C-alpha positions as CSV (number, residue, x, y, z in Angstrom):
1,M,11.9,-11.3,11.2
2,T,14.6,-12.8,9.0
3,A,18.0,-11.2,8.8
4,E,17.3,-10.3,5.2
5,A,14.0,-8.7,6.2
6,A,15.6,-6.7,9.0
7,G,18.4,-5.5,6.7
8,T,16.2,-4.1,4.0
9,Q,14.2,-1.7,6.1
10,Q,16.7,1.2,6.1
11,D,19.2,0.3,3.4
12,A,22.0,2.7,2.9
13,P,22.6,3.0,-0.9
14,E,25.9,1.9,-2.2
15,A,28.2,4.7,-3.5
16,R,27.3,5.5,-7.1
17,H,30.0,6.8,-9.4
18,M,28.4,9.5,-11.4
19,N,29.2,12.9,-12.9
20,L,26.2,15.2,-12.7
21,E,27.8,18.2,-14.5
22,P,27.4,16.8,-18.1
23,V,23.9,15.5,-17.3
24,V,22.7,18.9,-16.0
25,A,24.3,20.6,-19.0
26,K,22.8,18.2,-21.6
27,L,19.3,18.2,-20.0
28,T,19.4,22.0,-19.8
29,R,20.1,22.2,-23.5
30,L,17.3,19.7,-24.3
31,F,14.6,21.1,-22.0
32,G,15.5,24.8,-21.6
33,D,13.4,26.4,-18.9
34,R,11.7,23.0,-18.3
35,A,14.8,21.8,-16.5
36,T,15.7,23.3,-13.2
37,T,18.1,22.8,-10.3
38,A,16.2,25.4,-8.1
39,A,16.3,24.2,-4.4
40,S,12.5,24.9,-3.9
41,V,11.5,22.8,-6.9
42,R,13.9,20.0,-6.0
43,D,12.6,19.9,-2.4
44,H,9.0,19.7,-3.6
45,H,9.9,16.7,-5.6
46,G,11.8,14.9,-2.8
47,H,8.8,13.7,-0.9
48,G,5.2,12.4,-1.2
49,E,2.5,12.6,1.4
50,G,4.0,10.0,3.7
51,Y,6.1,10.8,6.8
52,F,9.4,10.1,5.2
53,P,12.0,12.9,5.2
54,T,12.6,14.9,2.0
55,R,15.3,13.4,-0.2
56,A,15.6,15.9,-3.0
57,P,16.9,15.1,-6.5
58,D,19.7,17.1,-8.1
59,M,17.6,18.2,-11.0
60,V,13.9,18.2,-12.1
61,I,12.8,18.1,-15.7
62,F,9.3,18.5,-17.2
63,P,8.9,16.6,-20.5
64,H,6.0,16.9,-22.9
65,T,6.4,13.7,-25.0
66,T,7.5,10.1,-24.7
67,E,10.4,11.0,-27.0
68,E,11.6,13.7,-24.6
69,V,11.4,11.2,-21.8
70,S,13.5,8.8,-23.9
71,D,16.1,11.4,-24.6
72,A,16.4,12.3,-20.9
73,V,16.7,8.6,-19.9
74,K,19.5,8.0,-22.5
75,V,21.5,10.9,-21.1
76,C,21.1,9.6,-17.5
77,A,21.9,6.0,-18.5
78,L,25.1,7.1,-20.3
79,H,26.3,8.8,-17.1
80,N,24.9,6.2,-14.6
81,V,22.6,8.9,-13.0
82,P,19.5,7.7,-11.1
83,I,16.0,8.6,-12.3
84,V,12.9,9.1,-10.2
85,P,9.5,9.4,-12.0
86,F,7.0,11.9,-10.4
87,G,3.3,12.2,-11.0
88,T,1.4,14.4,-8.5
89,G,3.4,13.4,-5.3
90,T,0.5,11.8,-3.5
91,S,2.2,8.4,-2.7
92,L,2.6,7.4,0.9
93,E,5.6,5.0,1.2
94,G,8.5,7.2,0.1
95,H,8.1,6.3,-3.6
96,V,9.4,9.6,-5.0
97,A,12.2,10.3,-2.6
98,A,15.5,10.6,-4.5
99,V,17.5,8.4,-2.1
100,E,20.6,8.5,-4.3
101,G,20.0,12.0,-5.8
102,G,19.8,12.1,-9.6
103,V,17.1,13.4,-12.0
104,C,13.4,13.6,-11.2
105,I,11.3,13.3,-14.3
106,D,8.0,15.1,-13.6
107,L,5.3,13.9,-16.0
108,S,2.6,16.3,-14.9
109,Q,2.9,18.4,-18.1
110,M,2.2,15.2,-20.2
111,N,-1.5,15.6,-19.6
112,S,-3.2,15.0,-22.9
113,V,-6.1,12.6,-23.5
114,V,-4.8,11.0,-26.7
115,E,-7.9,9.2,-27.8
116,V,-11.3,8.0,-26.6
117,N,-12.9,5.0,-28.3
118,D,-16.6,5.3,-27.2
119,E,-17.7,2.1,-29.0
120,D,-15.0,0.0,-27.5
121,L,-15.1,1.5,-24.0
122,D,-11.4,2.4,-23.8
123,C,-9.1,5.4,-24.0
124,R,-5.5,6.3,-24.2
125,V,-4.0,9.0,-22.0
126,Q,-0.6,10.5,-21.3
127,A,0.7,9.6,-17.8
128,G,0.2,13.0,-16.3
129,V,-3.5,13.1,-16.8
130,T,-5.3,13.0,-13.5
131,R,-8.3,10.9,-12.8
132,K,-10.5,13.9,-12.2
133,Q,-9.3,15.5,-15.5
134,L,-10.1,12.3,-17.4
135,N,-13.6,12.0,-16.0
136,E,-14.2,15.7,-16.8
137,H,-13.1,15.0,-20.4
138,L,-15.4,12.0,-20.6
139,R,-18.4,13.8,-19.0
140,D,-20.3,14.2,-22.3
141,T,-19.6,10.7,-23.7
142,G,-21.7,8.8,-21.1
143,L,-18.5,7.0,-20.0
144,F,-16.4,7.2,-16.9
145,F,-13.2,5.8,-15.3
146,P,-14.1,4.3,-11.9
147,I,-10.8,3.9,-10.1
148,D,-10.9,6.4,-7.2
149,P,-8.0,6.3,-4.7
150,G,-9.2,9.5,-3.1
151,A,-6.4,11.8,-4.1
152,D,-6.5,13.4,-7.6
153,A,-3.6,11.2,-8.6
154,S,-2.1,10.9,-12.1
155,I,-3.0,8.0,-14.2
156,G,0.6,7.1,-14.6
157,G,1.2,7.2,-10.9
158,M,-1.9,5.1,-10.3
159,A,-0.7,2.5,-12.8
160,S,2.8,2.5,-11.2
161,T,1.5,1.8,-7.7
162,R,-1.3,-0.5,-8.9
163,A,-3.8,1.8,-7.1
164,S,-7.4,1.0,-6.4
165,G,-9.7,2.8,-3.9
166,T,-13.3,3.1,-3.0
167,N,-14.8,1.6,-6.2
168,A,-12.5,-1.5,-6.4
169,V,-15.1,-3.9,-5.0
170,R,-17.1,-3.6,-8.2
171,Y,-14.7,-2.3,-10.9
172,G,-11.4,-3.8,-9.7
173,T,-8.0,-2.1,-9.4
174,M,-5.6,-0.6,-11.9
175,R,-4.4,-4.1,-12.6
176,E,-7.7,-5.1,-14.1
177,N,-8.3,-1.8,-15.9
178,V,-5.0,-1.1,-17.6
179,M,-5.0,-2.7,-21.1
180,G,-1.7,-1.5,-22.4
181,L,1.2,0.9,-21.8
182,T,3.9,2.9,-23.5
183,V,7.1,2.6,-21.4
184,V,10.5,4.1,-21.7
185,T,13.0,1.5,-20.5
186,A,16.2,1.9,-18.5
187,D,18.3,2.3,-21.7
188,G,15.9,4.8,-23.2
189,R,14.1,2.6,-25.6
190,I,10.3,3.1,-26.2
191,I,8.2,0.0,-26.0
192,K,4.5,-0.7,-26.1
193,T,2.8,-3.4,-24.1
194,G,-0.7,-4.9,-24.4
195,G,-3.2,-3.2,-26.7
196,R,-6.9,-2.5,-27.2
197,A,-8.1,-6.1,-27.6
198,R,-10.0,-7.3,-24.5
199,K,-7.8,-10.4,-24.2
200,S,-4.6,-11.8,-25.7
201,S,-2.5,-14.9,-25.3
202,A,0.5,-13.3,-27.1
203,G,3.8,-13.5,-25.2
204,Y,4.7,-12.5,-21.7
205,D,2.3,-10.1,-20.0
206,L,4.6,-7.1,-19.7
207,T,1.8,-4.8,-18.9
208,R,1.2,-6.5,-15.6
209,I,4.9,-6.4,-14.8
210,F,5.1,-2.6,-15.2
211,V,1.7,-2.0,-13.4
212,G,2.7,-1.9,-9.7
213,A,6.5,-1.7,-10.4
214,E,6.6,1.8,-8.8
215,G,8.9,3.2,-11.5
216,T,11.7,0.7,-10.7
217,L,11.6,-1.0,-14.1
218,G,10.8,1.8,-16.5
219,I,8.8,5.0,-16.9
220,I,5.2,4.8,-17.9
221,T,4.4,7.6,-20.4
222,E,1.0,6.5,-21.8
223,V,-1.8,4.3,-20.5
224,Q,-4.6,2.5,-22.4
225,L,-7.6,2.2,-20.0
226,R,-10.9,0.4,-19.8
227,L,-13.9,2.7,-19.5
228,Y,-17.4,2.0,-18.2
229,G,-20.9,3.4,-19.0
230,I,-22.2,5.9,-16.4
231,P,-24.9,4.0,-14.4
232,E,-28.5,4.9,-14.9
233,A,-28.9,5.3,-11.2
234,I,-26.4,5.8,-8.3
235,T,-27.6,5.5,-4.8
236,S,-25.6,6.1,-1.6
237,A,-26.5,4.8,1.9
238,V,-25.1,5.2,5.4
239,C,-25.7,2.8,8.3
240,Q,-24.4,2.9,11.9
241,Y,-23.7,0.0,14.2
242,P,-23.5,-0.6,17.9
243,D,-20.0,-2.2,17.6
244,M,-17.3,-2.8,15.0
245,E,-18.0,-6.6,14.7
246,S,-21.6,-6.0,13.5
247,A,-20.5,-3.5,10.9
248,V,-17.7,-5.7,9.5
249,N,-20.0,-8.8,9.5
250,T,-22.5,-6.8,7.4
251,V,-19.7,-6.3,4.9
252,I,-18.8,-10.0,4.9
253,M,-22.4,-11.2,4.4
254,T,-23.0,-8.6,1.6
255,I,-20.0,-9.8,-0.3
256,Q,-20.7,-13.5,0.3
257,L,-24.3,-13.1,-0.9
258,G,-23.0,-11.6,-4.2
259,I,-24.8,-8.3,-3.9
260,P,-23.1,-6.1,-6.5
261,V,-22.3,-3.0,-4.4
262,A,-20.0,-0.5,-6.0
263,R,-18.5,0.8,-2.8
264,I,-18.4,-0.3,0.9
265,E,-16.4,2.0,3.2
266,F,-15.9,1.4,6.9
267,L,-15.2,4.1,9.5
268,D,-14.6,3.2,13.1
269,D,-16.1,5.3,15.9
270,V,-13.0,7.5,16.2
271,Q,-12.9,8.2,12.4
272,M,-16.6,8.7,12.1
273,Q,-16.6,11.3,14.9
274,A,-13.6,13.0,13.2
275,C,-15.6,13.2,9.9
276,I,-18.7,14.5,11.7
277,D,-16.7,17.3,13.2
278,Y,-14.5,18.1,10.2
279,S,-17.0,17.7,7.3
280,K,-20.1,18.8,9.2
281,L,-22.0,15.5,8.7
282,E,-25.3,16.1,10.4
283,G,-27.6,13.5,11.8
284,Y,-24.9,10.9,12.7
285,E,-23.2,9.7,15.8
286,G,-19.6,8.8,16.5
287,K,-20.2,5.1,16.0
288,P,-18.8,2.4,13.7
289,T,-20.3,3.3,10.3
290,L,-20.6,1.9,6.8
291,F,-20.9,4.0,3.6
292,F,-22.4,2.2,0.6
293,E,-22.9,3.0,-3.0
294,F,-25.1,1.1,-5.5
295,H,-24.9,1.4,-9.3
296,G,-27.4,0.1,-11.8
297,T,-30.9,0.8,-13.0
298,E,-33.2,2.7,-10.6
299,A,-34.9,-0.5,-9.7
300,G,-31.7,-2.5,-9.4
301,A,-29.9,0.1,-7.2
302,A,-33.0,0.3,-4.9
303,E,-33.2,-3.5,-4.7
304,Q,-29.5,-3.7,-3.7
305,A,-30.0,-1.1,-1.0
306,E,-33.0,-3.0,0.3
307,Q,-31.0,-6.3,0.4
308,V,-28.2,-4.6,2.3
309,K,-30.6,-2.9,4.7
310,A,-32.1,-6.4,5.6
311,I,-28.7,-7.7,6.4
312,S,-27.9,-4.6,8.4
313,D,-31.1,-4.8,10.4
314,D,-30.4,-8.4,11.3
315,L,-27.0,-7.4,12.7
316,G,-28.2,-4.4,14.7
317,G,-27.6,-1.6,12.2
318,S,-29.6,1.6,12.7
319,A,-30.2,4.9,11.0
320,F,-30.0,3.3,7.6
321,Q,-30.4,6.2,5.2
322,W,-30.0,6.3,1.4
323,T,-30.2,9.0,-1.2
324,A,-30.0,9.3,-4.9
325,K,-29.5,13.1,-4.8
326,A,-26.2,14.0,-6.4
327,E,-25.4,16.8,-3.9
328,D,-26.0,14.5,-0.9
329,R,-23.8,11.8,-2.4
330,T,-21.0,14.3,-3.2
331,H,-21.0,15.6,0.3
332,L,-20.9,12.1,1.8
333,W,-18.1,10.9,-0.4
334,Q,-16.1,14.1,0.0
335,A,-16.3,13.5,3.7
336,R,-14.9,10.0,3.2
337,H,-12.1,11.4,0.9
338,D,-11.3,14.0,3.6
339,A,-10.9,11.3,6.3
340,Y,-7.1,11.8,6.5
341,Y,-7.5,15.5,7.2
342,A,-10.3,14.9,9.6
343,A,-8.0,12.5,11.5
344,L,-5.3,15.1,11.6
345,A,-7.8,17.6,13.1
346,L,-8.2,15.3,16.1
347,A,-4.8,16.3,17.3
348,P,-3.8,19.7,15.8
349,G,0.0,20.0,15.4
350,K,0.6,16.3,15.2
351,K,1.6,14.4,12.0
352,G,-0.1,11.4,10.5
353,I,1.2,8.1,9.2
354,A,-1.2,6.5,6.8
355,T,-0.7,2.8,6.3
356,D,-2.8,-0.1,5.0
357,A,-3.2,-3.9,4.9
358,C,-5.5,-6.3,3.2
359,V,-6.9,-9.7,4.2
360,P,-9.3,-12.3,2.8
361,I,-12.8,-11.1,3.4
362,S,-13.5,-14.0,5.8
363,R,-10.7,-12.8,8.1
364,L,-11.7,-9.1,7.9
365,A,-13.5,-8.9,11.3
366,E,-10.7,-10.6,13.1
367,A,-8.0,-8.4,11.5
368,I,-9.8,-5.1,12.3
369,L,-10.8,-6.1,15.8
370,D,-7.3,-7.2,16.6
371,T,-5.9,-4.0,15.2
372,K,-8.4,-1.9,17.2
373,K,-7.4,-3.7,20.4
374,D,-3.7,-3.2,19.6
375,I,-4.3,0.6,19.1
376,E,-6.1,0.9,22.5
377,E,-3.3,-1.0,24.2
378,S,-0.6,1.1,22.6
379,G,-2.2,4.4,23.9
380,L,-2.1,5.9,20.4
381,V,-4.8,7.8,18.4
382,A,-5.2,5.9,15.2
383,P,-8.6,6.0,13.4
384,I,-9.5,3.1,11.2
385,V,-11.0,3.5,7.8
386,G,-11.2,1.1,4.9
387,H,-12.3,-0.1,1.5
388,V,-13.6,-3.1,3.3
389,G,-15.6,-4.6,0.4
390,D,-12.3,-6.1,-0.8
391,G,-10.7,-6.6,2.7
392,N,-8.6,-3.5,2.6
393,F,-8.3,-1.3,5.7
394,H,-6.2,1.7,6.7
395,L,-4.9,3.5,9.8
396,V,-3.9,7.1,10.3
397,L,-1.5,7.0,13.3
398,L,-1.1,10.4,14.9
399,Y,2.3,11.3,16.5
400,D,4.3,14.3,17.7
401,E,7.1,14.9,15.3
402,G,9.5,15.6,18.2
403,D,8.5,12.6,20.2
404,K,10.7,9.7,19.1
405,E,9.1,7.3,21.6
406,E,5.6,8.0,20.2
407,L,6.9,7.5,16.7
408,G,8.5,4.3,17.8
409,R,5.2,3.0,19.1
410,C,3.5,3.9,15.8
411,K,6.1,1.9,13.8
412,A,5.8,-1.0,16.2
413,L,2.0,-1.1,15.7
414,I,2.4,-1.0,11.9
415,E,4.8,-3.9,12.2
416,R,2.3,-6.0,14.2
417,M,-0.6,-5.1,11.9
418,N,1.2,-6.1,8.8
419,H,2.5,-9.3,10.1
420,R,-1.0,-10.2,11.4
421,A,-2.4,-9.6,7.9
422,I,0.3,-11.7,6.2
423,A,-0.3,-14.5,8.7
424,M,-4.0,-14.4,7.8
425,G,-3.1,-15.0,4.1
426,G,-3.3,-11.3,3.4
427,T,-0.9,-8.7,2.3
428,C,1.1,-5.9,3.8
429,T,-0.4,-3.4,1.4
430,G,-3.7,-3.5,-0.6
431,E,-3.0,-0.3,-2.4
432,H,-0.3,2.0,-0.9
433,G,2.5,0.0,-2.4
434,I,6.0,-0.9,-1.1
435,G,8.3,2.1,-1.8
436,M,10.9,2.4,0.9
437,G,8.6,1.9,3.8
438,K,7.4,-1.7,3.3
439,K,10.4,-3.4,1.7
440,H,11.0,-5.7,4.7
441,F,7.3,-6.7,4.7
442,L,7.6,-7.7,1.1
443,V,10.3,-10.2,2.2
444,A,8.1,-11.4,5.0
445,E,5.1,-11.8,2.7
446,H,6.8,-13.4,-0.3
447,G,10.0,-15.0,1.0
448,D,12.3,-16.5,-1.6
449,A,10.0,-15.1,-4.4
450,V,11.6,-11.7,-3.7
451,S,14.9,-13.1,-5.1
452,Y,13.0,-13.6,-8.4
453,M,11.7,-10.0,-8.2
454,R,15.3,-8.9,-7.8
455,Q,16.3,-10.8,-11.0
456,V,13.5,-9.1,-12.9
457,K,14.8,-5.8,-11.7
458,K,18.3,-6.7,-12.8
459,A,17.0,-7.8,-16.2
460,F,15.0,-4.6,-16.9
461,D,17.4,-2.2,-15.2
462,P,20.9,-3.7,-14.9
463,E,22.5,-0.5,-13.7
464,N,19.8,0.2,-11.1
465,I,19.1,3.7,-12.2
466,M,15.3,3.5,-12.2
467,N,14.0,4.7,-8.9
468,P,16.7,2.9,-6.9
469,G,16.1,2.1,-3.2
470,K,12.5,1.2,-3.7
471,M,10.6,-2.2,-3.8
472,V,13.6,-4.5,-3.7
473,S,17.3,-4.1,-2.7
474,L,20.0,-5.2,-5.1
């Protein structure tokens, strides 16, 4: 690890000269009872779902409009006070921790669907709208928004972390599905990026700069999204395998043959047994398992399932079952979304560290098998689950909160897993993001390019008030 990489993992923030009293007073006048310094509210906003300790902000505000966000940012900018955007708090790498204190801007009450353009297959929503809320709103239009990271995250948060999830193999990630943004910049200006046209060659692509910036360049307040027609038929399938290599090779062949699956999810033997026990999945064994979903016409979805079954049979798959019943599909995918809680149930009382990596599809089997061996040699319990259709896999490492040695082994395993992924031409995170937890991996992955990221940060946020301590160090 380079000296720079080693130094960025646990950076201590530089002392910031700020006077909170006028900020608290001004924001209280602007927001009334939608501004609070209550300890319980501040603590709630000082952490996500990762293992990082709570770092509470000094104040939390709840705006309703982009203009209110702008007013709040101008107050903070005037007094050099840090700002941390907050959606639903489901991030995993310390994205919402207020490492330098300051003001948390909670966007959850900005939850209006602004417009739906049925004929053009797009919509505009405020940042606090959640993915489930959006799809409920779209239910009678025949359209849906497919990005599904599992948690009922806010659309603004999903854009900020460039989220993806189970459907990414067919529909892409937030990067491909965000058409435009409304953003409040670090000096409080309101800008709009992108638009509703399906393509444009006009100027720098600012939309792509803000998507995945994790709130370090500005605050996303509205998002223009692509929508899709609800498929005529949706079929789910499950297949179990004698070993991990056979399961992963089924994925590789399916993708290389161009079969247009919507989702392919992998669960190793430990994770599958956990899901059987936690979600009461009947008729399955604790073996390496793939969950599939196929979208299209009835004939098309059935044909895709048959093609995948043929591949699976050749590689030793068994118990290939598929269903088009909505209730069966819902139960199956709810079990997949509950995988984290199922993993925690393997060792009651222990905490979990969720982490991810992503590799080119041709290196997927090698990456997962090497990680599995590493887990076994480390003596840890760490189920593997992944959106393997795009080369992305996750671990949930279980540890005793009071056992520093066990936590150290978890962190060491994460180090090795991420460096292996990077060495294979992959990335240290396919969807969780950088936050605080993976800043040193960003340096390992991108090298000198990080210095250009730092220059972008300085250009957009010269006083470093936007979610400081995340992504890159200044």
